[in-house]
N, C-alpha and C positions, 0 to 999 in steps of 0.2 A: 602479567608482565607487559611492558610497554615496549612498542617497537621504536624505531628512531624517529617516527613522526608523532609529534605531540598529540596525545589524545586518541591514538589508534593503536590498540593492543593487537597481539597475534590472533587472539580469538575474533576480535572484531573484524580484521582483515580476512581471516579464513570464513567467517559468517557472510562477509560481504562476497567473496568468490562463490560460495554455494548459492547465494540469491542471485548472483549474475548468471550461473549455469541453470538455475531453476527458471529464471525469466527468460533465457534463450528458448527454452522449451515452450514456455506458457506463450510467449509472444510470436512464436512461429506459427501459433494458431489464432490468437485473438484477432489480429487484423483481418484475418480471412473470414471470421464468424458472420459479419454482415452479409457479404456476398454468398455464403453458404447457406445461410438461413433464407435468403430470398430464393436461391435455387430450390430449396425445400418447401417453398410455399408460404414462407413467414414475411414479416415486414418490420417497420420500426416498433411497432406494439410488441411483437413476439421477441424481437431483440431486447426491448426494455424489461419484459418479463423474464427472459432467460437470464440476463446479466445481473437483474436486481435480486432474483432468487438465489442465484449463485452466490453473490456477495453476502446476502443475508444468512445464508447457510454457513458461510466462512466465519461470519461475525458471531452467530451463535455458538460455533465451535471454538472459536477465539476466547469467549467469555468461560466456557466450560474448562478449556484448556488452562485458562489463566488461574482458576480455582485449583485444578490439579496441580499446576505448577508450584503453588504455595505449601502443597502437602507432599509431593513426590520426593523421593531421596535424591533423584538424577533428573536432569532436564533433557540430556541429549537423546535418551532413547525416544521421548515424546517427539522431539523435533525430527528425528530420523524417521520414525514411523509416517509422520505427516508428510514429509518430502516424499518418502517411498509411494505411499498411496497415491498422491497426485500424479507422481510419474508414471505410475503403472496404469492408471484409468484414462489419462488424457489421450493416448493414441486410439481409443476405442471410438473416438469422434469419426474416424475413417469408416466405421460401419454404420453411422447414422443414416437413416432412411426418412426421418421426419422431425420437425422441430422439437417434439417432446423427447426424442432420442438425445438431441443435443443438451435440453434442459436437464435430463438425467445425468449424462456424462458431466457436465459443468457443475452441478451440484456435489457430485461424488468428489470431483477434483477439489472443490472449494472446502469439502470435509477436511481432506489432507491439509490444505492451507490453514484451516482454522485450528486444527489439532497442533501444528508446528508454531504458529505465530507467536502466541503468548509466551511459551518456554524459551523460544529463540530470543524475544524482546527482553526477557528477563535476563538471560545470559549476557546479551549486549549491555544492560545496565550494569551489571556486575563487572564487566570488563572494561569499563571506561572511567577516567576521573570523573568525579561528581560534577565538578565546574565546566566539563566539556561534554556533558551528556548529549546535548543537541548535536555537536559536532559529530560524536560517534554514530548516532541515529541517521544524521544527515549523510554521512559516509557510507553507511550500510544502504541507504535508500539510492545514492548515487550508483553505487555498484549494481543495485537492483535495475536502475534505469539504463544502465550500461548494457546489461543482458537484454533488456527491452529493446534497445536500439539495434543490437546484433540479431536477434531473433527474426525480425521482418526482413532483414537483409539476406539471412539464410533462405527464408522462405521464398523471397523474390528470385534468388539464384536457382532454387529448385524449379520453380514455376517456368523459368526460362529455359531450362534444361528438358522439364516435362510440362508443356503448357497444359493448364486446366486440370492438373492433377493434384486438386486440394487434398484428397483422401491419403495420397502418398506422403504428402508434406506433414498431415497429422500423425501418421504411423512414425515418421522419422523424429518427430519430436520427443520420442521416448529416449533417444540417445543423450543429449544434454541433460535430461532429467536423472538418468542413471548415474551420470558423472557426478552431479550434485550430491546425490545420496552417498557416493563413495567418499567424497571430500570430507564429509561430515565425520568420518572416524578420525581425522586428524585434529579436530578441536579437542582441547583439554578441558575437562570439568572437575573442579575439586569441592565436594559437598563438605560443609563444615556445621559444627553445632549452632544452633540458633540461641544467641545469648538473650535476645530479646524475649524468648518465650512465647512464641506465637502459638496460636491455638492448633491443637492436634499433634503437637510435636513436630512441627514441620521443620524443615532445614533451610537454612539460607546457603547460597551458593558464592563461591569465590572462584569465578571463571578466570581471573587474572589475579593470582595470589599476591602480586606485588602491591596491588591497589589496597589491599586489606591491612597493610602494615603502615599504621601511622597516618592513614589518609581519613578525612572526615567530610561529611556533606556539608555545603554552606548553610543548611537548615538543620538545626537539631531534631532528631527523631521525635523528641517529645512535643515538638511544636507543630508537627505534621499530623494531619487527620487520618482516619483509617480509610477514607476513600477520597478520590478526587473532589475538588469543589464543585457544588452543584451548578454555580455560573458558568464554570469552563465547560462543563458537560452539555448545559443548555445551549451555549453558543456553537459548540462543535456539532450538535443535534441539528440546530437551525441551519448552519451551513451545509450539512450534509443532505438535508431536505432539497437544497438546490443542486446537489452535486451528483447529477446523473451520470450514468456510464459514459466514458469517454468514447465508446463504440458509436454513439449517436453523433459524435462530431466528425467521425468518419462518414456517416451517412450525409451529413451536412456538406462536408467537402465534395462528396460525390455529386450531390445536388448542385454544387457550385460549378461542376465540370471537371473536376479532377478525374482522370481515368482510373478505372479500377485496378489496372496493373501498377499504377502509381501509388496507391493507398498505402501499401507496406513501406514505401519510402517516405511517405509523408508521417507515418507513424514513427519511423526511425528517427526522422527531424525532431519531433516531439521528446523522444527519450534521450537523444543526444544532447539537447538543451539540458534536460533535467539531470542527466549524468554529469555534465560539466559544471553545473551550478549548484547542486545539492551540498557538496561539502563545503565549498567557501561560503555560501549563505547560512548554513548551520553554525560554522565557526562565528560568523557576524552576529548571528542570534544570541549565541552565548556572551558575547561580548557588550551589545547594545541594547539586549532586552528581548526576551523570547515572546511576550505578549505583543509587543510592537511589531515584530517580524510577522507574527501570525496575522495580526489585524491588517498589516500591509499585504500580505498574500491573499487574503480573501478579498481585499479591495481590488487588487489585480484580475484576480478571478472574475469579478463583477464586470470590469472593463473589457476582458476578453469575450465574455459571453455576449455582452451587447454588441461587440464587434462581430462575432459569428452571426447574430441575429440580422445585423444590417449588411452583411458582406453580399457582393453581387458579382464577384469575378474569381476565377480559380486562383489568381496570384495572392488574393486576399486570404484565402484559406491557408496557403504556405506561411505568410506573414503572421497570422493570428496563431497558428500552431507553434511557432518559435516563441511568440511572447508568452503563450499559455504554458510553455514549458517551465517558465521561471516561477510559476506558482508553486510547484512541487517543492523547490528548494527552500522558499520562504516558508512552508507550511508542515510538510509531512514530518520531518525530523523534530520540528519544534513542537508540534502537537504531542508527540510522544515524550519528548523531554519534559514538557510541563506536567503531564500527567504522571510519569514515573517520579518526578522530583517533588511531587504533592503528598507522598505517602512514604511510610517507612519501608525500608528494603523488604521485610518479610510479608508485606501487603502489595508488592509491586505486580505480582502475577494477577492477582484480582482486579488490581487498578487498570492494568493494561487490557485485561479482558473485558472489564466494564465498557472502557473506552471503545474497543473494538466493536462491542454488541451496540453501543449506541449509534456509532458511525454506521455500521453495516445495516442496521434496520432503517436508518435514515435513508441510506443508499437505495434499499429496496424500494421505499416509498418514492423516493425522487425518480428512479429509473421507470417504475411503472406509471407515475403521473406524467413524466415527460414525453414517454412513448405515447401515451393517450392523447396529450396535447399536440403533439408532433402530427399524429395521424388524423386527428379530429378538427383541430383548429389550424395550426400552421408551426413550422419550426421555429420561427420567430418568437411565438408565443411561448414555447417550452424553454427556449434560451433566455428571453427576457425574465421569466419567472426564476430561473437559476441566479441571474445577476442579482435581482431583488433580494433574494434570501441570502446571498453571500454578503451583500452589502448590510442587510440588518444584523447578521451574525457578527460582523466586525464591530458594529456599534455596541451590540451586547456585550462581547468580549472586553473592549476598552473601557465600557462604563462600569463594568462589575469586576473588579481585580480579583475577588474570592479570597480564598484562604491563604496563610502564609506559605510562600514557595518562591524559589528563584524566578525572577520575572525577566 
């Protein structure tokens, strides 16, 4: 059922709130990890390994959960378990005594993220108008980024009350995580028989029953492939090879002279821009073309990374973080919409899982490579490589339109 806002159903709104609370919990922690790892004896290389391995773990489980989502009778239990696992393990960072402890906690946290993401994304796809898929995904990402803006502010407030108590902040991150899990019980899921006859007797899901009555996708299911176009996945992988963890940008800002105490505020600035622009830019992508939006986003990413490489003053870090925030609005929801709309509904779990697997292992390679270049060559070398790969990905995407799908 749709709410008063076009394209935003009750489930999309509720899942957005869940992601907001989940990201409040996560982002109370993430901006503090670079400083925490340095205090434990790590550096840029350790940070790249920790975050790259964590995201690769998430991506593997996103792929597996996508396959499970196309077979399971219900999606909500999978999503709930994933959110609960992450919320339970994240506060254990308060007990870490070495970088490998941080690695272990982050990887288990990301197992939870991986388990929940593909079934949640499939629920989102079933809850939105087909022609407004990018808008729904972008709204969800905007709520996610709003949580990512609030989390660092809460962390900063706690550190002002209890200076230097990073471990206390990590422990208190359990509270919004628990609220996110509780809110999932308000989401409504209606499994229906699969008229398409997918393998294994799988079920398709009508998370928003009103959408199932008389609404058809712009592209006939018979014209869609069983998996996303290879050219689309190749361009996403190429971009992700240059899309190293954003935590390295915090190190860059610190190197430019931004005080450690202000890093959570800088992180908040990034996510405020993302939260404010994701939904309107997602609507624009549905109207003007998803591929063009994605290519423009990757081009802007390249420009921002070149800016980070050339920056020489703290004020430039603040300006670049604001500009970099626009990239998410142009790309995150659009990528998911292109992937989801390229396959029939009963294959969306696998398709979204494959997309997450490709992008996650690209991110692992990107973070490890960027960390190595950062420590052994220079930050400018790592950032310049990211810019070059993003520009190349945009060229590949726009030169190879791929299989029939909404563009």
